[in-house]
C-alpha positions in Angstrom: 0.0 0.0 0.0 1.6 3.3 -1.1 1.6 6.3 1.2 2.5 9.9 1.0 5.5 9.6 3.4 8.7 7.5 3.2 7.4 5.3 6.1 4.3 4.4 4.0 1.8 6.4 6.0 -0.7 8.7 4.4 -1.6 12.2 5.1 -5.0 13.9 4.9 -5.9 17.5 5.1 -9.4 18.9 5.8 -10.2 22.0 3.8 -13.1 24.5 3.4 -14.0 26.0 0.0 -14.4 29.8 0.5 -15.7 31.3 -2.7 -13.2 29.8 -5.2 -10.3 29.4 -2.7 -9.5 26.2 -0.8 -8.6 27.1 2.8 -7.1 24.5 5.2 -9.2 24.0 8.3 -6.7 25.1 10.8 -6.9 27.5 13.8 -5.4 30.4 11.9 -8.2 30.2 9.3 -11.1 30.1 11.8 -12.8 32.7 13.9 -15.3 31.7 16.6 -18.5 33.7 16.7 -20.6 34.4 19.8 -23.1 37.2 19.1 -25.5 38.7 21.7 -27.0 42.1 22.5 -27.0 41.1 26.2 -30.1 41.8 28.3 -33.0 43.4 26.4 -36.1 44.5 28.2 -39.3 44.9 26.2 -42.8 46.3 27.0 -43.9 47.9 23.7 -44.8 44.7 21.8 -42.4 45.4 18.9 -39.6 42.9 18.0 -36.2 43.9 19.3 -32.9 42.4 18.2 -31.4 40.0 20.8 -28.5 38.7 18.7 -27.3 39.3 15.2 -24.4 38.0 13.1 -23.4 39.0 9.6 -21.0 36.6 8.0 -17.8 38.5 7.0 -17.1 39.1 3.2 -14.9 36.4 1.6 -15.6 33.9 4.5 -17.9 31.0 5.0 -20.1 30.9 8.1 -20.9 27.8 10.1 -23.9 28.2 12.3 -23.8 26.0 15.3 -26.8 27.2 17.3 -29.1 29.8 18.7 -29.9 30.0 22.4 -32.7 32.0 24.0 -34.0 32.8 27.5 -36.6 35.1 29.0 -37.8 36.1 32.5 -41.4 35.2 31.4 -41.9 32.4 28.9 -45.7 32.8 28.6 -45.3 36.5 27.8 -42.4 36.4 25.3 -42.6 35.8 21.5 -39.6 35.0 19.3 -38.6 35.4 15.7 -35.6 33.9 13.9 -34.4 34.9 10.4 -31.5 33.4 8.5 -30.5 35.0 5.3 -33.6 37.1 5.1 -35.9 34.0 5.5 -38.1 33.9 8.6 -37.7 30.5 10.2 -40.3 31.2 12.9 -42.2 34.2 14.2 -44.6 34.8 17.1 -43.5 31.5 18.7 -44.0 30.9 22.4 -41.5 28.4 23.8 -42.4 26.7 27.1 -38.8 26.8 28.5 -35.2 27.8 27.6 -34.4 26.6 24.0 -31.1 25.8 22.3 -31.5 25.3 18.6 -28.7 23.2 17.0 -28.0 23.6 13.3 -25.3 20.9 12.8 -22.8 23.4 11.3 -25.1 24.8 8.7 -23.1 26.5 6.0 -23.7 30.2 5.4 -22.4 32.3 2.5 -20.6 35.6 3.0 -22.9 38.4 3.9 -25.6 36.1 5.3 -27.4 37.7 8.3 -28.7 35.6 11.3 -31.1 37.6 13.4 -32.8 36.5 16.7 -35.6 38.9 17.9 -38.0 38.9 20.8 -41.0 40.9 22.1 -43.5 41.0 24.9 -46.8 39.4 23.8 -49.1 41.8 25.8 -47.0 44.7 27.1 -45.9 43.0 30.2 -42.2 43.8 30.9 -40.0 40.9 29.9 -36.2 40.5 30.1 -34.8 38.5 27.2 -31.4 37.1 26.2 -30.3 35.6 22.9 -27.0 34.1 21.7 -25.9 33.0 18.2 -22.9 30.6 18.1 -20.8 29.7 15.1 -17.5 30.3 13.3 -16.2 31.9 10.2 -13.7 30.1 8.0 -11.4 31.7 5.4 
């Protein structure tokens, strides 16, 4: 069995295609992403941004997940948009939620936006986090 090295062993390299450029998957080519606005309080029943991430130009994004929490689950409604497509809106979750996206690939310039609002004007405290990485 032929190998790449004199001792007969083979070598493999994992790479990511960024646009038309092959980029080795190494620490120097990756940037971890954790995006959050921190604590947001809402009473006016309009959606407010809790977390947003725009994939940097000439890079690929890998979306790992979105986490959300509120001080009042029955009074909070959520909206998630990825690349301008609303994935859900006016959703009431019964408890803290972590959405996992299994490293969903996002093109440069793609915007991930998590928003929340009070359903009836009651004051709610909300938090949202977007986790991922950029490669390139």
